[in-house]
N, C-alpha and C positions, 0 to 999 in steps of 0.2 A: 504494500500500500504506500508506495513512494509518492510524494507530491508531484503534481504535473509541472510545476515551475517554482520559481522563487529561489531563495538561497539559504533556507533554514532546514536543518534535519531535526525536526521536532521530536522524532521518535528514536533518534540515536542515543545510545547510552542510557537506557531506561534504568539501569541499576548502577550505582557508583562502583560496585564490586567488579564490574566487567572490565574496568581499566582502560588505559589510554590506547592500547593496541586495538581493542574492539571499536573504540570511537574513530580511530583513523581508518580502519577497514570499512566502517559504515559510510564515512564520507567518500572514500574512494569508490565504493560500490555505486553511490549516487552519481558521481561523475561519469562512471562507465555506462550506467544505465541511460543517462541523458545523451551520451554520444551515440549509443545504439538506437535510441528512439528518435534522434534527429531534432531534439527539443533545445530551446534556448534556456539553459539553467544558469541564471545570473548568479554571480558570486559563489561559484562552486569551490574555488580554492579557499575563500574565507570560511565556507561551510566546514571544510576539513579542519581548518585552524580552530574554529569555534568548538568543533566536536572534540578535538584533542585537549583544548583548554578546559572544556567542561569535565572530561574524564579525569584530567589531572587534578581538578578541584573537587572531584567526587560529587559533582552536581549534574543533574539532567541538563541536556543542551538547551531546552526551552528556558530553564531558569537562568542559565548562564547568559543567554542572549538577552533575557529581560534585564539582567543587571547591567549589561553593556549597552543598553538602548540609548540612542541619542536623545537630546532634549526635545520635548514636544514643540512642534512648529519648525523643526529643522527640515532641510531639503530631503527629498526622496533619494536615498543612496543608490537605488537600483534603477533609476530612470534611464531608459534606453536612449542612445544616440539615434538620429534619424537616418544615418548612412552607415555603411560598413558591411563586411561580409556576413555578419550575423542577421542582417535585416530579413532575409528570406526565412531563416529559422524562427525569428521572433514572430513574423507574420503567421507561419504555420502553427506555432504554439498557441497563438491567440485564436486561430480558426478552430483548433482542437478544443479549446475551452468553450467556444460557442456550440460546438457539436456535443460536448459533454452536457451542457445545459439543455439542449434539445432532447438528448437521451433521458434526462431527468424529468422531462415533461414541461420544461420552461422555454419560453420564447426569448432569445437574446436580442430581439428587435421588436420592442413594444409598439403598440398602435397609438397609445395616448397616455397621458399622465396629468393629473390635476395637482397643481402646486398652490399652496395657500400663501406663500411668501416668496419674495425675491431676496437676494442677499442684502440689498439695500433696505428693504422693508423689515427684515429680521433685525438688522442693527438699530433701526429707528424704534421698533416696537419693544425691544428688550434692552434698551440702552441703560436702564437703571439696575439691571440684574447684577448683583455683587459677585466677585470672584468666589468660586467654590459653591455657589448657590445653583439650585435647579428650580425652574418654574414647572412644578409637577402637573399642574392643571392645563398647561399649554399643550396644544395638539397641532403641530405644524407639519406640512409636507413640502419638500423642496426638491428641485431637480437641477442638474448641471453636469459639467464634465470634470472628471477626476484630474486634477493638475499635480497633486502630490499624494503619495500613498505610503503610510508609515505603519507597519504592523509589528507589535511587540507582544508576542505570546497571546494573552487573552484580551488584549486591547489593540485597537487600531484607530488611527486618526487619518482621515482623508480631507485634503483641501479640495474643494469643489468650486467651480467657476460657473456662474450664469451670466446673463447679459449685463447685469448691474454691478457685479463684483464677485468676491469670493466669500465662502463660508466654510466652516469646518463640520465634518461629520464625526461625532464621538461614538465609536463602535465598541461595544462591550459584549464579551461572550456570555456573561451572566444574563444580559437582557435579550440577546439575539438567539441564544441557544444553539441548535445545530446549524442554523443559517449562518453563523459566524464562520464555520468551517467552509461553507460554500463561497461566502464573500471573499475569504482569503484565497481560495483556489481559483475563482473565476474572474476576479477583477484585475484590471491593469490601469496604469496611468493612461488617460485618453478616453476611457469608457464614459458613456453617458449613463448616469444612475439617478434614481429617485430614492428618497428616504423619508420616513415619517417617524415622529417621536416628540419628546418634550424638548425644552430648551434649557441648556446648562452652560454656565460660564465656568471654565476650568480655573484651577488655582492660579494659573498664569495669565488669566484674563481673557482667554479666547472664547468668544461666544460660539456655541456649538449646538447642532441638532443632535440630541442624545437619542439615537435611533432605536426604535423597537421593531422596525421592519425596513427592508431595502428591496429595490427592484432594478434589475438591469433594463435600461431603456434602449441602449444601442451599443453593441460590442464593437470596440475599435480594433481593427486588424493591424493598423500601422501605429508605431510609437510616435510620440511627440518629440520635437527637437530636445536635445539635452538642455536641462534647465540652466546649468552653469555656463555652458558655451553660448547659449542664446541662439536666436534665429536672426542673424545679422547680415547674411549674404544678400545683397540688394537684389540681384537677379532672381535668386530663389524666392525671396519675399514677394516679388511681383508675379512670378510664375505660379506660386503656390499661395495665393492670397488667403485661402481658407486657413492655412497654417499660420500665416502672418497675423490674421485676426485673432486666432485662438491664443497665441502666446504673447502678443504685444498689445496690451490694453490701450496704448496711445494711438494705435492705428484704428481701433474701433472708435475711439473718441473723435478722430478726424472724420470718419465717414458718418458718424452721428451728427457732427457739426455741419457737414455738407447737406444732409437731409434737412436740418433746421434752416439752413440758408435758403435753399430752394423753396421750402414751404413758406418762409417769412416773406420772400419776394412776391410770391403769388398772392399772399394775403394782402400785402401792401398795395399791389396793383389792383386787385379786386375791390378793395375799399375805395380806390380812386375811380371806380367805374370802368376799368379796362376789362375787356373780354379776352380770354385765351381761346384762340381758334387755331386748330391744327391745319397745317399746310402740307403739300406733298413732299415726300423725300426723294421721289424719282422725278427727274426733270428732263425734258426733251431739249431745252436750251439752258445751259447753266448761266447764272448771273447773280448779281448782288454783291460780288466781291472779286478781287483780283486773285485768283487761286486756280490751281490745276485740279480738275475734278477726277473722281474715280468713275470709270466707264463700265457700263453693264449693257445687257441686251435682253429685251422682252421677246420670248419665243413666239407667243400667240399673236402679238401685234407686229412681229417682225420689225422691231423698232430699236434703234440705238438710244440708250438713256444714260444719264449720269446721276450719281448720288448728289444731293443738294450741297452746295457750298455756302448757302445763306438762305434765310427765310424771307428776305427783304421784299422781293418783287411780288410775291403772292400776298403778303400782308398789306402792301400798299394798294393792291387791287381791291382788297377788302375796304380800305379807306375810300376808294373811288365808289364802291358799292353802297356807301352810306354809314358804315360803322365809324364812329369818331375816335374810339380808343381801342386798340387791339394789341395783343402781344402773343408770342409763343416762346416757351422755354423748351428747348429740345436739342437733339443731336445734329451735328454738322460733320461733314466728311470732306477733307481736303488732302489731295495726293501729294503731300509735301514731306519735308524732312522731319526727323524726330530729334528732339532735344529736351532739356530740362523745362523748356517753356512751350514746346509744341508736341502735340500728339495728333496723328491723322484723323482720329475720331474724337470729337470734343463736344462740350455743351455750351450753348450760348442762349441768351435771351435777347430778343429784338422786340421793341415796342414802338408804336406809331400813334401820334396824337394829332388829330385834325385841328387846324387853326392855331398851331403852335410853331415855334421855331427852335433853333439850337440853344438859345438862352434858356428856354423852358426845359430843354433836355439836360442842361447843366444842373439846374435846380433839382430835377428828379434824381439824377445820378448822385448828387451829394446826399439827398435824403435816403436813398437806398443804402449806400455804402456806410455812411456814418450811423444810420439806424441799425444796420446789421451789427456793426462793432459794438454798439451799446447793448443790443439784445444778447449777443454772445458773451461779451466780456464785462458788461456793466460800465464801460468807458469807451471813449472815442480815441484813446491812445493805445495802440497795439505794438507789440514787438515783433519784428520780422528779421530773423537771422542776426540778432544782436543789435538791430537798428530800431530806434523808437520812432514810430510813425504816428503823426498827429492827424487824425481824420475829422477833427471838428471843423464845422463850417464857419466861414466860406473858404474855398480853396483858391490858390493862385490861378489867375487867368492871364495868359500871355501868348502873343502871336508867335508862330514858327519863325518868322523873319527876325523878330526881336531876340529870340533865344539864340539863333545863329549869330547875330551881331554881338551878343554878349560873349559867346565862346570863340569867335574868330580872333586870331592874333592881331589883326589890324582893325577890328571892329567894323568889318565890311557889312554894309546894309543892303541886302537884296531888295528891300522894299523901295529903294530909290531908283532901281533899274526900270526903264520903260520897256514893257513887253513888245512894243511895236518897233523899237530900235534894233536895227539889223546887227549891231555890235553887242547887244545885251547878253547874248548867249556866251560870246567869247569872254566878256568881262566876268560873267558869273563863273565860267570854267576856270579862268585864271585865279580868281579869288579862292575857289575850292582847292585847287592844286597847291596854292600857297599855304593853305591850312592843313595840307597833307591828307586831303580826302581822296580816297581811291575811286576808281570806276566812274569817273566823270567824262572821260574822253568820248564815250559813245552817246552821252546824253545830248539831246537836241533842243532842250527848252530850259528857260530860266527856272521854271517850277520844279522840273525833275532834278536839276542840280541843287536847288535849295533843299529838296527833300533828302538828297544824299548827304549834304552837309549836316542837316539836322540829325540824321541817324548816326553819323560818324562822330559828331562833336558834342551832341547834347543829350541823347536819350538816356545813357547810363547815369548821368548826373542828376536826373529828376527823381530824387528819392521821396520827398514829400509830395502829396497829391497835387498835381498840376494839370490844368486844362491847357493843352496846346491848341491854339486857335488859328483859323484862317489859312487852311491848307491851299496849295496851288491847285488851280483848275485841272491841270494835266493829270493829277493823281487822284482826282475826286469826281468821277464821272456821274455820280448820282446826287451831287449836292448843288444847291442853288448858287449862282454867282453872288459874291459878296456885294451888298447893296452900296458900299462906299469904297472898296479896295479893288481896283482893276486887276484881273489875273488871279484873284483869290476866290475862295468859296466860303460859305458859312458852314464850316465844319470844325469839329474839335475831336481830339483824342485825349483821353485821360491817361496820364502816366503816374505810376506809383512804384517805388523801389526800382526805377529804371525800366519798367515794363509797361507796355500798353495794356490797359484794363478795360477801356470803353472807347467807342467810336460813335459819333453822332453828326447829323446834318440838319440844316434847314433843307428839307427834301426838294429836289428839282421837280417842278410841276409843269414846265413848258415842254410839250411833246416835240416841238421842232428842235429845240436845243438838245433834248434827250436823244433824239434820233441822230443828230450830228455827233454826239459823244459816243453813242453806240457804234456808229460807223467808223470812228477813229479806233475804237477797241477792236472792231472786226479787221481793220487793216493791220493792226499789230499782230493779231492772231495769224493772219495770212502770211505775215513776214516771219513767223516762227515763235512768237511769244505764247508759251503754253498757259500763261495765266490770264490772257485776254480772251474775250468771248464774242460770239456772233450777236447780231441784232436780234433782240427779243420782240418779235412783232406782236405777240399776245399782250405783252405789257404796254407797248406803245399804243395799241388799240384802246386799252383801258384808260390810258392817260388822255387820249383824245376825247373821251367822254367828259373830261373835266375833273381834275384832282384838286381838292382844296389845299390851301397852305397847310403844310404838315411838318412836324418835327419828328425825327426818327432817332432811335438810340439802340445800340447793341453793346452788351456787356459779356465778356468771357467769364462764364461761371467757374471754370476750373482755376483760372488765375485769381479770381476773387476768393475762392476757397483757400488757395495757397496762401494768400495774404493774411486771411483771418485765422488760419490754423498754423501759421509759421512753418509751412511745408516747403522745403527747398526745391522740389521737383514736381512737375505736373503729374508724374506717375504716382506720386504719393497720394494724390487726391482723386485719381481715377481707379475704381475698384479693380478693373481688369484691363490694364493698358496693353496696346499692341506691342508685341516683342518679336524680335528676330528669332527664327527657329534655332533650337540648340543643335 
């Protein structure tokens, strides 16, 4: 009747008179049996050592191991590593335990379980229970995953984790009877279990469920990562996010915060009478952004399609149709590079308000971001990678040309160039090259050179929230011309910690101007620009029905979550980011 696993020979050395040799032989027999059975007997060598020690002290092994037990609350000494040659044996050993339960008439994969308390509720409801005391009239049932398992003869302590935190199961053979033997034989770290009992605070102050019964809810076949080594390999964490969530509470906190952020934004907009209306993800003509789309094909319709790169054009068609305030929070796909700031599949929110302009969009942006900081952290000052960010309103508002003028070594002012002057482009190019800005030789307009200067000289320095205003017309095909600055548009981008967080326009509503800008984009596409697009005739037809003055705003949800959760990479805030195949 040798145990199926573990590292304790409870039955070795039943009589002190059998001596040390009998103890050593018993331990060696267990090792040999484990090898023949192909099981993972953890701690076999220590078993032999304990057996020898027990015999030499003329004590049963169980008593010897009880005297040598670690302090309550210490880490699980036999917790398996997640890799290594023994993994297949560990897995098989756990499968064998599940089969043993089935043979005993028990289901190792339960259908349901009713819990009366979460870990958080248990701490709140029994906060006043004194050390050493038991609330004998309490009747609680709780469920979670075993994170640590400590068995000491007739007592066992399991650290169990649920969604809200951890709690301890106090398991006593006197109370559980024969079930205590099954619990020791069948459970492992990683199993999902339920337990019912009273509530007891141990002498060391650990609030516990003093179990009178236990239930296997789901037998885990694979071990958790080693508690002491942790689960820190970044690639493995992203690829095995389920494990990342189990062993790293801060990761669960990040995704809980993300859910709160998106629900808060929806409530905020709903209270302002915005309607969320879903738009297509499959487009026949991509548009709404300068980006390379993912291409696909519809078999039944025999039609080439792309995944959407923006929700903009369909939402603005809803404005034409008579809705005054609309938005959509959803997935966007762009066939671009991957970095700490970019993922090909990401989440954005776009909103459009009739009879508004980009000044109104600045106000809404400030309300959303500062309101979220207050809701999540209780303050508008947040820390991001060691930098203190003040999100209290109002934020700095400055034109792109003024920022470049501040950063240029000679203080060159692009705003003073006349777009109609034939030499303006050469002057702009010379100024850019003097400032060390690359990639300007091929640029053919003042606006495109100004944008290159901004990206190279200014972006990374915009740590505190800054609205960058009045972008060049050449890079803003969907924005209204600025009402007082020739060559510019009524557009802003919000930058925080050197990253673009939001983009907004006074939306272009002149269909003739819009067609001309679309045609320029189509010419760029024809010349090989993969981020330019064809003329969208459906959108132009809608515009010709008459589109009201409109303000539009887009916010990158992933980057917003990064900022508010102090996450260094976009992959840290996307549950299952796209990764290269191993």
